[in-house]
Every structure is written in C-alpha cells, then in structure tokens.
N, C-alpha and C positions, 0 to 999 in steps of 0.2 A: 504494500500500500504506500502511495506517495500522497503527501498533502502539503498545501501551502497556498499563498496568495498569488493570484493573477489579477491585477487590477483590483476591482472591488469585490471579487469573488474569492471565497476560500474554497479551494477544490480538494476533495478527497478522491483519489483515483485508485481503483483496485488493480492489482497486478493480474495479468491474464490467468495465472494459476489460482487466484482467489475468487474468480467470478462465479464458478459453480457453487462454492460454499456460500458466497454472499447471496446468490439467488435463493438458496434454500433458507438462509437466515431471514431474509426479508420476504420470502414467498413471492418473489417477483414473477417467476414463471407461472405460478397459479393465478395471480391477479392480472397479469399482462402476458398471456401466452405468446410465445415467439420472440420475446424480448429478454435481454440479459442486462443486469445492472453493471455499469462500468465505473460508477462513482457517484459522488454527491457534489452538487454545485451550490455554494452558499448555504449549506445545511438544509435548505428547504426543498431542493429539487434533486431528483435522480437524473443521472446521465445514463441513458440506455442505448442499446444497439439491437436492431432487428435482425432477422435471419439473413437479410441481404447485405448487412454491414452498415446500414444507414444509422446515423447517430441522432438522438433526440434528447431533449430534456422535458421533464414534466414534474409536477408537484409530487412530493412523497405522499401527500394526502390532498385530494383523492388520487390514487394511482388508477387513472382512468384514461383509456386511449384517446378520448376526445380532447385531452389537454396536451397531447404530444406536439412539440414544437421542434423544428429542425435546429440542430446545434452542431457547432464545430468545436471540438476540443482544441483549445489553443496550444500552440507549441510551448512546451515547458521551458522556461528560461534556465540557464545554467545555475542560477542561484535559487531555484525552486526548492524550498525546504519548509519543514513544519514550523509553525509559529508556536513557541513553547507555551503560550497562554492557552492554546486550543488543542494541542496534541492529545489525541485519545479522547477528545470531548466533542460532542455534537450539540449545537444549540437546538432546543426544543421548546415549542409553545405548549404550555400545559393544556390550554384549550386551543386546538388548532384553528387557524383562521377560517377554514371552510365551515367550521361549527360556530363561528361568531367570536372567536378569540381575537384579542387586539394585540398585534405584534409590537405596538409601541409601549404597552404597559409592562414595566419591569417585572411585576409580580406574575406575569404570564410567561416569563422566560426562565428556563432552567437549563442545565448542562447535564448530558447523559453520556454513557459509554455507547459504543457501536452496538453492542448486544442489546442494551436497554432501548436504544433507538429503534432497532429492528423489531423488538417486541411491541413497542408503542405504534410503530407504523402499521404493523399487521393488525393490532387491536382496533385502531381508529379506522383503518380501511374496511375491516369487517363491519364496524358500526355504520360507516358511510354506505356500504352496499346494502345492508339490511334496512337502513332508513330509506334509501332510494327505492328499493324494491317494494316497500310498503306504500310509498307515495305513488 
C-alpha cells in the first residue's frame, strides 16, 4: 500500500497483490460486480477498475454504479510518501453525508483503521441498499 498527498487529495493506493484481499475486506465485488478497489481518494471515494481496465472513482457510501465517474490516477511524484499525521488512519463521518451527516461538523468526524473503515463501509452500504429497496 502506498499513501500520500497529491494536490488536495490524500491517496491510499493498494498494491496489485493487495487488491483481492481489499475487495473481500470491503465486499466491493459483491456490491459492485466486475469492479476491483485500487485505493481511496481523499478518504471519501474509492478508486476502482472495471474488467476492461477503465478506472473510476465513486463514493464509498453509497457504493452504487450510478455514481461512477471517470478518473485518472495521477502519476506519483518521487516524493510521494505517507503523511505521519494520517498513516494507518482513514477519516470517517460518523453519520455519512448521504444519510444527512454534515462533513463540516467536527463532532461528525473521527479517524479509523482500514479494517474498521471496511466494516463501516459494508454496514452503511447494506443500510443504504435496504433503505433504497424499501422506498
């Protein structure tokens, strides 16, 4: 895994050898068949690749194909390196924005591990799908 700043985005990029494990961890293949998680962009968005090799970004919640947006992974600068303030931590909105959470409220922001982030992403996406299917 590589992580660091590129412009205003903090990128977490999974090594090719980590993609299958990360897909399982986040259940990406279940929620978004035919796609694989390549990383996280700015903590709020996945970077994914489809079976043809096309790269997209989309919110971690909702992980819904309607939000796929074309994305080009920037070339990593030579000084691309983790920011010690964020290494091993992912910003998380306690109440996700799609559920009415305010990203500007400090009390709505916390920092979690990758494993905790994956658990939260799966849980909130399950809730999103069950709520959407009822409506």
